[in-house]
ChimeraX commands (.cxc) that place a marker at each C-alpha (Angstrom):
marker #1 position 0.00,0.00,0.00 radius 0.5
marker #1 position 1.03,3.64,-0.43 radius 0.5
marker #1 position 2.78,5.14,2.61 radius 0.5
marker #1 position 4.99,8.01,3.77 radius 0.5
marker #1 position 7.65,6.69,6.10 radius 0.5
marker #1 position 10.99,7.20,7.80 radius 0.5
marker #1 position 13.55,5.05,6.02 radius 0.5
marker #1 position 16.51,6.48,7.90 radius 0.5
marker #1 position 17.23,9.06,10.59 radius 0.5
marker #1 position 19.10,12.32,10.08 radius 0.5
marker #1 position 19.11,14.76,13.04 radius 0.5
marker #1 position 20.42,17.66,10.95 radius 0.5
marker #1 position 18.52,17.14,7.69 radius 0.5
marker #1 position 15.37,15.22,8.61 radius 0.5
marker #1 position 13.75,15.13,5.17 radius 0.5
marker #1 position 16.69,13.15,3.80 radius 0.5
marker #1 position 15.30,10.13,5.63 radius 0.5
marker #1 position 11.76,10.55,4.24 radius 0.5
marker #1 position 10.54,7.90,1.81 radius 0.5
marker #1 position 7.31,8.01,-0.21 radius 0.5
marker #1 position 6.48,4.61,-1.62 radius 0.5
marker #1 position 4.99,1.21,-0.84 radius 0.5
marker #1 position 4.78,-0.65,2.46 radius 0.5
marker #1 position 3.10,-3.93,3.40 radius 0.5
marker #1 position -0.53,-3.94,4.45 radius 0.5
marker #1 position -0.86,-3.44,8.22 radius 0.5
marker #1 position -0.86,-6.43,10.52 radius 0.5
marker #1 position -4.09,-6.60,12.53 radius 0.5
marker #1 position -3.73,-8.33,15.94 radius 0.5
marker #1 position -6.73,-9.65,17.82 radius 0.5
marker #1 position -8.81,-6.76,19.13 radius 0.5
marker #1 position -7.49,-4.38,16.47 radius 0.5
marker #1 position -9.08,-3.06,13.28 radius 0.5
marker #1 position -8.10,-1.05,10.23 radius 0.5
marker #1 position -9.11,2.44,9.15 radius 0.5
marker #1 position -8.89,3.60,5.54 radius 0.5
marker #1 position -7.23,6.99,5.83 radius 0.5
marker #1 position -8.85,9.95,4.08 radius 0.5
marker #1 position -6.97,12.75,5.85 radius 0.5
marker #1 position -4.02,12.94,8.23 radius 0.5
marker #1 position -2.50,16.04,9.81 radius 0.5
marker #1 position 1.19,16.75,10.33 radius 0.5
marker #1 position 2.62,17.39,13.79 radius 0.5
marker #1 position 6.07,18.43,15.00 radius 0.5
marker #1 position 6.23,14.85,16.28 radius 0.5
marker #1 position 6.69,13.69,12.68 radius 0.5
marker #1 position 9.71,15.94,12.19 radius 0.5
marker #1 position 11.20,14.85,15.51 radius 0.5
marker #1 position 10.75,11.22,14.44 radius 0.5
marker #1 position 12.78,11.88,11.29 radius 0.5
marker #1 position 15.44,13.44,13.53 radius 0.5
marker #1 position 15.52,10.29,15.69 radius 0.5
marker #1 position 13.80,11.74,18.76 radius 0.5
marker #1 position 11.47,9.05,20.12 radius 0.5
marker #1 position 12.13,6.78,17.14 radius 0.5
marker #1 position 14.95,4.26,17.18 radius 0.5
marker #1 position 16.92,3.01,14.18 radius 0.5
marker #1 position 15.84,-0.57,14.93 radius 0.5
marker #1 position 12.19,0.46,14.52 radius 0.5
marker #1 position 12.71,1.57,10.91 radius 0.5
marker #1 position 11.10,1.65,8.44 radius 0.5
marker #1 position 8.30,3.44,10.31 radius 0.5
marker #1 position 5.22,4.98,8.71 radius 0.5
marker #1 position 4.85,8.51,10.06 radius 0.5
marker #1 position 1.70,10.19,11.36 radius 0.5
marker #1 position -0.27,10.25,14.60 radius 0.5
marker #1 position -3.56,11.78,13.44 radius 0.5
marker #1 position -6.13,10.53,10.97 radius 0.5
marker #1 position -9.77,10.52,9.95 radius 0.5
marker #1 position -11.24,7.98,7.59 radius 0.5
marker #1 position -13.54,4.99,7.20 radius 0.5
marker #1 position -13.73,1.96,9.47 radius 0.5
marker #1 position -14.22,-1.56,8.15 radius 0.5
marker #1 position -18.00,-1.00,7.97 radius 0.5
marker #1 position -17.68,2.27,6.06 radius 0.5
marker #1 position -18.42,4.53,9.06 radius 0.5
marker #1 position -16.65,7.89,9.27 radius 0.5
marker #1 position -14.26,7.81,12.24 radius 0.5
marker #1 position -11.39,9.60,13.97 radius 0.5
marker #1 position -8.30,7.71,15.12 radius 0.5
marker #1 position -7.11,8.19,18.70 radius 0.5
marker #1 position -3.31,8.16,18.60 radius 0.5
marker #1 position -2.49,7.02,22.16 radius 0.5
marker #1 position -1.94,3.25,22.29 radius 0.5
marker #1 position -2.12,1.98,25.87 radius 0.5
marker #1 position -1.38,-1.48,27.22 radius 0.5
marker #1 position -4.42,-3.78,26.81 radius 0.5
marker #1 position -4.43,-4.43,30.57 radius 0.5
marker #1 position -4.46,-0.71,31.47 radius 0.5
marker #1 position -7.85,0.41,32.81 radius 0.5
marker #1 position -7.18,3.99,33.95 radius 0.5
marker #1 position -6.57,7.22,32.02 radius 0.5
marker #1 position -4.54,5.95,29.06 radius 0.5
marker #1 position -2.28,9.02,29.08 radius 0.5
marker #1 position -0.95,7.87,32.48 radius 0.5
marker #1 position -0.04,4.35,31.30 radius 0.5
marker #1 position 3.77,4.15,31.67 radius 0.5
marker #1 position 3.83,1.72,28.71 radius 0.5
marker #1 position 1.76,3.92,26.41 radius 0.5
marker #1 position 2.96,4.83,22.95 radius 0.5
marker #1 position 1.86,6.99,20.05 radius 0.5
marker #1 position 1.20,5.80,16.56 radius 0.5
marker #1 position 4.45,6.05,14.54 radius 0.5
marker #1 position 6.63,5.29,17.58 radius 0.5
marker #1 position 6.11,1.60,18.29 radius 0.5
marker #1 position 3.25,1.03,15.85 radius 0.5
marker #1 position 3.01,2.08,12.21 radius 0.5
marker #1 position 1.42,5.50,11.71 radius 0.5
marker #1 position -1.33,7.17,9.71 radius 0.5
marker #1 position 0.43,8.55,6.60 radius 0.5
marker #1 position -0.75,5.60,4.53 radius 0.5
marker #1 position -3.72,4.11,2.75 radius 0.5
marker #1 position -4.66,2.18,5.89 radius 0.5
marker #1 position -3.67,2.13,9.54 radius 0.5
marker #1 position -4.22,-0.58,12.15 radius 0.5
marker #1 position -5.34,0.47,15.63 radius 0.5
marker #1 position -7.04,-1.11,18.65 radius 0.5
marker #1 position -10.81,-1.09,18.20 radius 0.5
marker #1 position -11.12,1.08,21.32 radius 0.5
marker #1 position -9.08,3.79,19.53 radius 0.5
marker #1 position -11.74,4.47,16.91 radius 0.5
marker #1 position -14.09,7.39,17.66 radius 0.5
marker #1 position -17.16,8.33,15.57 radius 0.5
marker #1 position -16.74,11.47,13.46 radius 0.5
marker #1 position -19.65,13.95,13.62 radius 0.5
marker #1 position -21.20,14.60,10.22 radius 0.5
marker #1 position -20.61,18.33,10.61 radius 0.5
marker #1 position -16.81,17.92,10.54 radius 0.5
marker #1 position -14.96,17.36,7.28 radius 0.5
marker #1 position -12.33,14.64,7.10 radius 0.5
marker #1 position -9.58,17.28,7.01 radius 0.5
marker #1 position -10.99,19.07,10.06 radius 0.5
marker #1 position -11.40,15.83,11.99 radius 0.5
marker #1 position -7.82,14.82,11.19 radius 0.5
marker #1 position -6.57,17.89,13.10 radius 0.5
marker #1 position -8.08,16.77,16.40 radius 0.5
marker #1 position -6.21,13.76,17.86 radius 0.5
marker #1 position -2.95,15.50,18.82 radius 0.5
marker #1 position -2.91,19.32,18.85 radius 0.5
marker #1 position -6.61,19.96,19.42 radius 0.5
marker #1 position -6.99,17.13,21.92 radius 0.5
marker #1 position -3.95,18.40,23.82 radius 0.5
marker #1 position -5.48,21.89,24.00 radius 0.5
marker #1 position -8.88,20.50,25.03 radius 0.5
marker #1 position -7.38,18.53,27.93 radius 0.5
marker #1 position -5.25,21.49,29.03 radius 0.5
marker #1 position -8.24,23.84,29.11 radius 0.5
marker #1 position -11.06,21.63,30.35 radius 0.5
marker #1 position -9.39,18.88,32.41 radius 0.5
marker #1 position -6.20,20.37,33.85 radius 0.5
marker #1 position -6.58,24.15,34.19 radius 0.5
marker #1 position -9.54,24.49,36.57 radius 0.5
marker #1 position -10.87,27.35,34.44 radius 0.5
marker #1 position -14.53,28.36,34.62 radius 0.5
marker #1 position -16.54,30.53,32.20 radius 0.5
marker #1 position -15.56,34.14,32.67 radius 0.5
marker #1 position -12.02,33.32,33.82 radius 0.5
marker #1 position -8.98,34.75,32.02 radius 0.5
marker #1 position -6.41,32.58,30.26 radius 0.5
marker #1 position -3.12,33.41,28.57 radius 0.5
marker #1 position -2.13,31.34,25.52 radius 0.5
marker #1 position 1.57,31.64,24.74 radius 0.5
marker #1 position 2.93,31.34,21.22 radius 0.5
marker #1 position -0.07,31.97,18.97 radius 0.5
marker #1 position 0.37,30.21,15.65 radius 0.5
marker #1 position 1.27,26.72,16.80 radius 0.5
marker #1 position -1.28,23.92,16.54 radius 0.5
marker #1 position -1.99,23.63,20.27 radius 0.5
marker #1 position -2.05,27.40,20.76 radius 0.5
marker #1 position -4.49,28.08,17.93 radius 0.5
marker #1 position -6.74,25.31,19.23 radius 0.5
marker #1 position -6.61,26.73,22.77 radius 0.5
marker #1 position -7.57,30.20,21.54 radius 0.5
marker #1 position -10.59,28.97,19.61 radius 0.5
marker #1 position -11.75,26.50,22.26 radius 0.5
marker #1 position -11.22,28.99,25.09 radius 0.5
marker #1 position -13.27,31.70,23.41 radius 0.5
marker #1 position -16.08,29.22,22.64 radius 0.5
marker #1 position -16.09,28.12,26.29 radius 0.5
marker #1 position -16.56,31.66,27.59 radius 0.5
marker #1 position -13.02,32.40,28.81 radius 0.5
marker #1 position -11.32,35.79,28.43 radius 0.5
marker #1 position -8.47,34.86,26.10 radius 0.5
marker #1 position -5.15,36.69,25.84 radius 0.5
marker #1 position -2.53,35.51,23.33 radius 0.5
marker #1 position 1.10,36.32,22.62 radius 0.5
marker #1 position 3.34,36.09,19.58 radius 0.5
marker #1 position 6.52,37.71,18.33 radius 0.5
marker #1 position 4.87,38.05,14.91 radius 0.5
marker #1 position 2.39,40.90,14.29 radius 0.5
marker #1 position 0.49,38.95,11.63 radius 0.5
marker #1 position 0.03,36.02,14.00 radius 0.5
marker #1 position -1.23,38.36,16.71 radius 0.5
marker #1 position -3.80,39.74,14.28 radius 0.5
marker #1 position -4.88,36.24,13.28 radius 0.5
marker #1 position -5.15,35.23,16.94 radius 0.5
marker #1 position -7.70,38.01,17.44 radius 0.5
marker #1 position -9.59,36.88,14.33 radius 0.5
marker #1 position -9.60,33.38,15.78 radius 0.5
marker #1 position -11.14,34.49,19.07 radius 0.5
marker #1 position -8.51,36.08,21.33 radius 0.5
marker #1 position -9.86,39.17,23.09 radius 0.5
marker #1 position -6.40,40.77,22.88 radius 0.5
marker #1 position -3.00,39.74,21.54 radius 0.5
marker #1 position 0.38,41.05,22.69 radius 0.5
marker #1 position 4.05,40.83,21.83 radius 0.5
marker #1 position 5.83,38.07,23.69 radius 0.5
marker #1 position 6.70,39.21,27.21 radius 0.5
marker #1 position 4.36,42.22,27.21 radius 0.5
marker #1 position 2.52,43.21,30.37 radius 0.5
marker #1 position -1.11,42.06,30.29 radius 0.5
marker #1 position -4.04,44.31,31.28 radius 0.5
marker #1 position -4.87,41.91,34.13 radius 0.5
marker #1 position -3.57,38.82,35.88 radius 0.5
marker #1 position -4.88,35.57,34.43 radius 0.5
marker #1 position -6.34,32.52,36.12 radius 0.5
marker #1 position -4.37,30.07,33.98 radius 0.5
marker #1 position -1.67,29.94,31.32 radius 0.5
marker #1 position -1.51,27.51,28.41 radius 0.5
marker #1 position 2.22,26.97,27.99 radius 0.5
marker #1 position 3.84,25.04,25.13 radius 0.5
marker #1 position 6.80,27.32,24.37 radius 0.5
marker #1 position 8.91,26.60,27.46 radius 0.5
marker #1 position 12.07,28.45,28.41 radius 0.5
marker #1 position 11.46,31.56,26.30 radius 0.5
marker #1 position 8.08,32.36,27.88 radius 0.5
marker #1 position 8.25,30.64,31.27 radius 0.5
marker #1 position 9.06,33.72,33.36 radius 0.5
marker #1 position 6.38,35.76,31.61 radius 0.5
marker #1 position 3.84,32.99,32.19 radius 0.5
marker #1 position 4.51,32.89,35.92 radius 0.5
marker #1 position 4.50,36.68,36.29 radius 0.5
marker #1 position 1.20,36.93,34.38 radius 0.5
marker #1 position -0.74,34.66,36.75 radius 0.5
marker #1 position -2.82,35.65,39.73 radius 0.5
marker #1 position -2.02,34.11,43.14 radius 0.5
marker #1 position -3.39,30.58,43.17 radius 0.5
marker #1 position -3.38,30.40,39.36 radius 0.5
marker #1 position -2.46,27.38,37.28 radius 0.5
marker #1 position 0.09,27.02,34.51 radius 0.5
marker #1 position -0.59,24.01,32.30 radius 0.5
marker #1 position 2.43,22.90,30.32 radius 0.5
marker #1 position 2.35,20.46,27.42 radius 0.5
marker #1 position 5.50,21.32,25.55 radius 0.5
marker #1 position 8.78,23.19,25.54 radius 0.5
marker #1 position 9.58,24.05,21.94 radius 0.5
marker #1 position 12.12,26.70,23.00 radius 0.5
marker #1 position 13.80,24.43,25.54 radius 0.5
marker #1 position 12.99,23.06,28.99 radius 0.5
marker #1 position 15.57,24.94,31.06 radius 0.5
marker #1 position 14.42,28.52,31.77 radius 0.5
marker #1 position 17.02,30.90,33.17 radius 0.5
marker #1 position 14.85,31.49,36.24 radius 0.5
marker #1 position 12.43,28.86,37.52 radius 0.5
marker #1 position 10.56,31.52,39.55 radius 0.5
marker #1 position 10.24,29.05,42.43 radius 0.5
marker #1 position 9.88,31.73,45.08 radius 0.5
marker #1 position 6.99,33.35,43.25 radius 0.5
marker #1 position 5.37,29.95,42.65 radius 0.5
marker #1 position 5.38,28.80,46.27 radius 0.5
marker #1 position 4.72,32.21,47.85 radius 0.5
marker #1 position 1.70,32.85,45.61 radius 0.5
marker #1 position 0.59,29.21,45.83 radius 0.5
marker #1 position 0.54,28.70,42.09 radius 0.5
marker #1 position 0.06,25.28,40.50 radius 0.5
marker #1 position 2.18,23.82,37.71 radius 0.5
marker #1 position 0.28,21.09,35.94 radius 0.5
marker #1 position 1.82,18.87,33.27 radius 0.5
marker #1 position -0.46,17.61,30.51 radius 0.5
marker #1 position 0.07,15.10,27.73 radius 0.5
marker #1 position -2.31,14.43,24.82 radius 0.5
marker #1 position -5.77,13.29,25.98 radius 0.5
marker #1 position -7.99,10.27,26.45 radius 0.5
marker #1 position -10.26,8.57,23.93 radius 0.5
marker #1 position -13.30,9.87,25.81 radius 0.5
marker #1 position -11.91,13.42,25.72 radius 0.5
marker #1 position -11.40,13.07,21.96 radius 0.5
marker #1 position -15.05,12.07,21.54 radius 0.5
marker #1 position -16.17,15.02,23.69 radius 0.5
marker #1 position -13.92,17.39,21.73 radius 0.5
marker #1 position -15.47,16.27,18.44 radius 0.5
marker #1 position -18.97,16.81,19.84 radius 0.5
marker #1 position -17.95,20.21,21.27 radius 0.5
marker #1 position -16.88,21.35,17.80 radius 0.5
marker #1 position -20.04,19.97,16.25 radius 0.5
marker #1 position -22.23,21.85,18.75 radius 0.5
marker #1 position -20.34,25.16,18.80 radius 0.5
marker #1 position -19.38,25.41,15.15 radius 0.5
marker #1 position -15.71,25.95,16.05 radius 0.5
marker #1 position -13.43,24.46,13.40 radius 0.5
marker #1 position -9.69,23.78,13.29 radius 0.5
marker #1 position -7.56,26.33,11.49 radius 0.5
marker #1 position -6.05,24.63,8.44 radius 0.5
marker #1 position -3.06,26.33,6.88 radius 0.5
marker #1 position -3.08,24.05,3.83 radius 0.5
marker #1 position -4.42,20.77,2.50 radius 0.5
marker #1 position -1.78,18.86,0.55 radius 0.5
marker #1 position -1.93,15.54,-1.28 radius 0.5
marker #1 position -0.25,12.83,0.79 radius 0.5
marker #1 position 2.09,12.18,-2.15 radius 0.5
marker #1 position 3.48,15.68,-1.52 radius 0.5
marker #1 position 4.10,15.08,2.19 radius 0.5
marker #1 position 7.66,16.44,1.96 radius 0.5
marker #1 position 6.24,19.86,1.09 radius 0.5
marker #1 position 4.01,19.82,4.16 radius 0.5
marker #1 position 6.77,18.63,6.46 radius 0.5
marker #1 position 9.03,21.41,5.19 radius 0.5
marker #1 position 6.36,23.97,6.11 radius 0.5
marker #1 position 6.34,22.60,9.66 radius 0.5
marker #1 position 10.14,22.69,9.81 radius 0.5
marker #1 position 10.19,26.30,8.59 radius 0.5
marker #1 position 7.55,27.22,11.18 radius 0.5
marker #1 position 5.97,29.92,9.05 radius 0.5
marker #1 position 2.37,28.78,9.42 radius 0.5
marker #1 position -0.78,29.39,11.42 radius 0.5
marker #1 position -2.76,26.23,12.09 radius 0.5
marker #1 position -2.46,22.71,10.71 radius 0.5
marker #1 position -1.10,21.12,7.55 radius 0.5
marker #1 position -3.38,18.27,6.44 radius 0.5
marker #1 position -2.44,15.47,4.04 radius 0.5
marker #1 position -5.37,14.11,2.05 radius 0.5
marker #1 position -6.08,11.09,-0.14 radius 0.5
marker link #1:1,2 radius 0.2
marker link #1:2,3 radius 0.2
marker link #1:3,4 radius 0.2
marker link #1:4,5 radius 0.2
marker link #1:5,6 radius 0.2
marker link #1:6,7 radius 0.2
marker link #1:7,8 radius 0.2
marker link #1:8,9 radius 0.2
marker link #1:9,10 radius 0.2
marker link #1:10,11 radius 0.2
marker link #1:11,12 radius 0.2
marker link #1:12,13 radius 0.2
marker link #1:13,14 radius 0.2
marker link #1:14,15 radius 0.2
marker link #1:15,16 radius 0.2
marker link #1:16,17 radius 0.2
marker link #1:17,18 radius 0.2
marker link #1:18,19 radius 0.2
marker link #1:19,20 radius 0.2
marker link #1:20,21 radius 0.2
marker link #1:21,22 radius 0.2
marker link #1:22,23 radius 0.2
marker link #1:23,24 radius 0.2
marker link #1:24,25 radius 0.2
marker link #1:25,26 radius 0.2
marker link #1:26,27 radius 0.2
marker link #1:27,28 radius 0.2
marker link #1:28,29 radius 0.2
marker link #1:29,30 radius 0.2
marker link #1:30,31 radius 0.2
marker link #1:31,32 radius 0.2
marker link #1:32,33 radius 0.2
marker link #1:33,34 radius 0.2
marker link #1:34,35 radius 0.2
marker link #1:35,36 radius 0.2
marker link #1:36,37 radius 0.2
marker link #1:37,38 radius 0.2
marker link #1:38,39 radius 0.2
marker link #1:39,40 radius 0.2
marker link #1:40,41 radius 0.2
marker link #1:41,42 radius 0.2
marker link #1:42,43 radius 0.2
marker link #1:43,44 radius 0.2
marker link #1:44,45 radius 0.2
marker link #1:45,46 radius 0.2
marker link #1:46,47 radius 0.2
marker link #1:47,48 radius 0.2
marker link #1:48,49 radius 0.2
marker link #1:49,50 radius 0.2
marker link #1:50,51 radius 0.2
marker link #1:51,52 radius 0.2
marker link #1:52,53 radius 0.2
marker link #1:53,54 radius 0.2
marker link #1:54,55 radius 0.2
marker link #1:55,56 radius 0.2
marker link #1:56,57 radius 0.2
marker link #1:57,58 radius 0.2
marker link #1:58,59 radius 0.2
marker link #1:59,60 radius 0.2
marker link #1:60,61 radius 0.2
marker link #1:61,62 radius 0.2
marker link #1:62,63 radius 0.2
marker link #1:63,64 radius 0.2
marker link #1:64,65 radius 0.2
marker link #1:65,66 radius 0.2
marker link #1:66,67 radius 0.2
marker link #1:67,68 radius 0.2
marker link #1:68,69 radius 0.2
marker link #1:69,70 radius 0.2
marker link #1:70,71 radius 0.2
marker link #1:71,72 radius 0.2
marker link #1:72,73 radius 0.2
marker link #1:73,74 radius 0.2
marker link #1:74,75 radius 0.2
marker link #1:75,76 radius 0.2
marker link #1:76,77 radius 0.2
marker link #1:77,78 radius 0.2
marker link #1:78,79 radius 0.2
marker link #1:79,80 radius 0.2
marker link #1:80,81 radius 0.2
marker link #1:81,82 radius 0.2
marker link #1:82,83 radius 0.2
marker link #1:83,84 radius 0.2
marker link #1:84,85 radius 0.2
marker link #1:85,86 radius 0.2
marker link #1:86,87 radius 0.2
marker link #1:87,88 radius 0.2
marker link #1:88,89 radius 0.2
marker link #1:89,90 radius 0.2
marker link #1:90,91 radius 0.2
marker link #1:91,92 radius 0.2
marker link #1:92,93 radius 0.2
marker link #1:93,94 radius 0.2
marker link #1:94,95 radius 0.2
marker link #1:95,96 radius 0.2
marker link #1:96,97 radius 0.2
marker link #1:97,98 radius 0.2
marker link #1:98,99 radius 0.2
marker link #1:99,100 radius 0.2
marker link #1:100,101 radius 0.2
marker link #1:101,102 radius 0.2
marker link #1:102,103 radius 0.2
marker link #1:103,104 radius 0.2
marker link #1:104,105 radius 0.2
marker link #1:105,106 radius 0.2
marker link #1:106,107 radius 0.2
marker link #1:107,108 radius 0.2
marker link #1:108,109 radius 0.2
marker link #1:109,110 radius 0.2
marker link #1:110,111 radius 0.2
marker link #1:111,112 radius 0.2
marker link #1:112,113 radius 0.2
marker link #1:113,114 radius 0.2
marker link #1:114,115 radius 0.2
marker link #1:115,116 radius 0.2
marker link #1:116,117 radius 0.2
marker link #1:117,118 radius 0.2
marker link #1:118,119 radius 0.2
marker link #1:119,120 radius 0.2
marker link #1:120,121 radius 0.2
marker link #1:121,122 radius 0.2
marker link #1:122,123 radius 0.2
marker link #1:123,124 radius 0.2
marker link #1:124,125 radius 0.2
marker link #1:125,126 radius 0.2
marker link #1:126,127 radius 0.2
marker link #1:127,128 radius 0.2
marker link #1:128,129 radius 0.2
marker link #1:129,130 radius 0.2
marker link #1:130,131 radius 0.2
marker link #1:131,132 radius 0.2
marker link #1:132,133 radius 0.2
marker link #1:133,134 radius 0.2
marker link #1:134,135 radius 0.2
marker link #1:135,136 radius 0.2
marker link #1:136,137 radius 0.2
marker link #1:137,138 radius 0.2
marker link #1:138,139 radius 0.2
marker link #1:139,140 radius 0.2
marker link #1:140,141 radius 0.2
marker link #1:141,142 radius 0.2
marker link #1:142,143 radius 0.2
marker link #1:143,144 radius 0.2
marker link #1:144,145 radius 0.2
marker link #1:145,146 radius 0.2
marker link #1:146,147 radius 0.2
marker link #1:147,148 radius 0.2
marker link #1:148,149 radius 0.2
marker link #1:149,150 radius 0.2
marker link #1:150,151 radius 0.2
marker link #1:151,152 radius 0.2
marker link #1:152,153 radius 0.2
marker link #1:153,154 radius 0.2
marker link #1:154,155 radius 0.2
marker link #1:155,156 radius 0.2
marker link #1:156,157 radius 0.2
marker link #1:157,158 radius 0.2
marker link #1:158,159 radius 0.2
marker link #1:159,160 radius 0.2
marker link #1:160,161 radius 0.2
marker link #1:161,162 radius 0.2
marker link #1:162,163 radius 0.2
marker link #1:163,164 radius 0.2
marker link #1:164,165 radius 0.2
marker link #1:165,166 radius 0.2
marker link #1:166,167 radius 0.2
marker link #1:167,168 radius 0.2
marker link #1:168,169 radius 0.2
marker link #1:169,170 radius 0.2
marker link #1:170,171 radius 0.2
marker link #1:171,172 radius 0.2
marker link #1:172,173 radius 0.2
marker link #1:173,174 radius 0.2
marker link #1:174,175 radius 0.2
marker link #1:175,176 radius 0.2
marker link #1:176,177 radius 0.2
marker link #1:177,178 radius 0.2
marker link #1:178,179 radius 0.2
marker link #1:179,180 radius 0.2
marker link #1:180,181 radius 0.2
marker link #1:181,182 radius 0.2
marker link #1:182,183 radius 0.2
marker link #1:183,184 radius 0.2
marker link #1:184,185 radius 0.2
marker link #1:185,186 radius 0.2
marker link #1:186,187 radius 0.2
marker link #1:187,188 radius 0.2
marker link #1:188,189 radius 0.2
marker link #1:189,190 radius 0.2
marker link #1:190,191 radius 0.2
marker link #1:191,192 radius 0.2
marker link #1:192,193 radius 0.2
marker link #1:193,194 radius 0.2
marker link #1:194,195 radius 0.2
marker link #1:195,196 radius 0.2
marker link #1:196,197 radius 0.2
marker link #1:197,198 radius 0.2
marker link #1:198,199 radius 0.2
marker link #1:199,200 radius 0.2
marker link #1:200,201 radius 0.2
marker link #1:201,202 radius 0.2
marker link #1:202,203 radius 0.2
marker link #1:203,204 radius 0.2
marker link #1:204,205 radius 0.2
marker link #1:205,206 radius 0.2
marker link #1:206,207 radius 0.2
marker link #1:207,208 radius 0.2
marker link #1:208,209 radius 0.2
marker link #1:209,210 radius 0.2
marker link #1:210,211 radius 0.2
marker link #1:211,212 radius 0.2
marker link #1:212,213 radius 0.2
marker link #1:213,214 radius 0.2
marker link #1:214,215 radius 0.2
marker link #1:215,216 radius 0.2
marker link #1:216,217 radius 0.2
marker link #1:217,218 radius 0.2
marker link #1:218,219 radius 0.2
marker link #1:219,220 radius 0.2
marker link #1:220,221 radius 0.2
marker link #1:221,222 radius 0.2
marker link #1:222,223 radius 0.2
marker link #1:223,224 radius 0.2
marker link #1:224,225 radius 0.2
marker link #1:225,226 radius 0.2
marker link #1:226,227 radius 0.2
marker link #1:227,228 radius 0.2
marker link #1:228,229 radius 0.2
marker link #1:229,230 radius 0.2
marker link #1:230,231 radius 0.2
marker link #1:231,232 radius 0.2
marker link #1:232,233 radius 0.2
marker link #1:233,234 radius 0.2
marker link #1:234,235 radius 0.2
marker link #1:235,236 radius 0.2
marker link #1:236,237 radius 0.2
marker link #1:237,238 radius 0.2
marker link #1:238,239 radius 0.2
marker link #1:239,240 radius 0.2
marker link #1:240,241 radius 0.2
marker link #1:241,242 radius 0.2
marker link #1:242,243 radius 0.2
marker link #1:243,244 radius 0.2
marker link #1:244,245 radius 0.2
marker link #1:245,246 radius 0.2
marker link #1:246,247 radius 0.2
marker link #1:247,248 radius 0.2
marker link #1:248,249 radius 0.2
marker link #1:249,250 radius 0.2
marker link #1:250,251 radius 0.2
marker link #1:251,252 radius 0.2
marker link #1:252,253 radius 0.2
marker link #1:253,254 radius 0.2
marker link #1:254,255 radius 0.2
marker link #1:255,256 radius 0.2
marker link #1:256,257 radius 0.2
marker link #1:257,258 radius 0.2
marker link #1:258,259 radius 0.2
marker link #1:259,260 radius 0.2
marker link #1:260,261 radius 0.2
marker link #1:261,262 radius 0.2
marker link #1:262,263 radius 0.2
marker link #1:263,264 radius 0.2
marker link #1:264,265 radius 0.2
marker link #1:265,266 radius 0.2
marker link #1:266,267 radius 0.2
marker link #1:267,268 radius 0.2
marker link #1:268,269 radius 0.2
marker link #1:269,270 radius 0.2
marker link #1:270,271 radius 0.2
marker link #1:271,272 radius 0.2
marker link #1:272,273 radius 0.2
marker link #1:273,274 radius 0.2
marker link #1:274,275 radius 0.2
marker link #1:275,276 radius 0.2
marker link #1:276,277 radius 0.2
marker link #1:277,278 radius 0.2
marker link #1:278,279 radius 0.2
marker link #1:279,280 radius 0.2
marker link #1:280,281 radius 0.2
marker link #1:281,282 radius 0.2
marker link #1:282,283 radius 0.2
marker link #1:283,284 radius 0.2
marker link #1:284,285 radius 0.2
marker link #1:285,286 radius 0.2
marker link #1:286,287 radius 0.2
marker link #1:287,288 radius 0.2
marker link #1:288,289 radius 0.2
marker link #1:289,290 radius 0.2
marker link #1:290,291 radius 0.2
marker link #1:291,292 radius 0.2
marker link #1:292,293 radius 0.2
marker link #1:293,294 radius 0.2
marker link #1:294,295 radius 0.2
marker link #1:295,296 radius 0.2
marker link #1:296,297 radius 0.2
marker link #1:297,298 radius 0.2
marker link #1:298,299 radius 0.2
marker link #1:299,300 radius 0.2
marker link #1:300,301 radius 0.2
marker link #1:301,302 radius 0.2
marker link #1:302,303 radius 0.2
marker link #1:303,304 radius 0.2
marker link #1:304,305 radius 0.2
marker link #1:305,306 radius 0.2
marker link #1:306,307 radius 0.2
marker link #1:307,308 radius 0.2
marker link #1:308,309 radius 0.2
marker link #1:309,310 radius 0.2
marker link #1:310,311 radius 0.2
marker link #1:311,312 radius 0.2
marker link #1:312,313 radius 0.2
marker link #1:313,314 radius 0.2
marker link #1:314,315 radius 0.2
marker link #1:315,316 radius 0.2
marker link #1:316,317 radius 0.2
marker link #1:317,318 radius 0.2
marker link #1:318,319 radius 0.2
marker link #1:319,320 radius 0.2
marker link #1:320,321 radius 0.2
marker link #1:321,322 radius 0.2
view
C-alpha cells in the first residue's frame, strides 16, 4: 500500500530520511481493526521522528503520522485516537507508563490504511470534514485537555495562551473563546497576533508584554522563552498548564519563590484520552468551532508539508489528504 515513512534518521537534515512509496498492508492483531485513511494532519512529532527523537533506528522503516480521519471496516466515518495503551491498562490511558503513540512503536497514519485497537476508533460527527477531523487527535486534543481537564478554568475566567500560531495554541484560543473564557494571546509576529484576534482572542500582545490583568491560567507550550512571563502573568493561586517546551525546557529562572509564595500550580499535561477526543469532536459539532487549516496537501506531496512545519511559518495545521 502507499505510505509516507521514515527510512533512515538524520538529526540535521530530517527530510533526507523521508521515503514516499509502498509498504506492506498493516498487521491486525486480535482486538485491532483497520481504518482507511482519508486525511491525516502533520505534527512536530513527525519531524522529531525523522530526527531520531522518540524513534529508534531498529524500529525503521516506520510509517509517520499520529492523526487521521477515515472509514472503518464498515464504512463509518471515524477519527483515530493516537495514544496506544497497554491492553491491561484500565485507567486514564495518558498515564499508562507503557503507552505509545502511533508512529513510535506502531506504524502510523500517513498511509492508505492504519491498524489500531478497536477502542481507539471514535465516531466522526457529520458536521466535521475529514480534514478538520484529522486535526483533532494531537494538537486539538492536547489543547482541550489542558483547558477543560487540567486548568480548573470556569466561564468568565482569564487565560493566557503563549505562542499563537502553533497547533496547540491556535486550538486553545478557539476553544477557550467558545467556552466563555477571556483569552489573551502572545506572539513575536504581528500577523500572527492579528490572526489570533480573528480566531477568538480578546487581545494579543508581543511576547513578554505586560497584560491588562492577571490571568487565572496559562496555556504553555513554548517553554524556556516564555516561562518567566507565564509565571508573572498569573494571579495568586493560578495554574500554569504545560504540554511542551519548543524553545527548551531549562528557563534561566524557575521563579520558584513566586510559585510557592503565591501558591501557584504547575500542571503537566500530555495528549488526551479517547473519551476526551469524543467530547472534543462533539464540542466542535455543537459550537461550530473548526480547526484552522493552513493548507491541505496531497499525501504524495508530504515532503512539502513537512518542510512547512520545519520552517515554522504557518498558522494552524497542515493536512495530508487522499
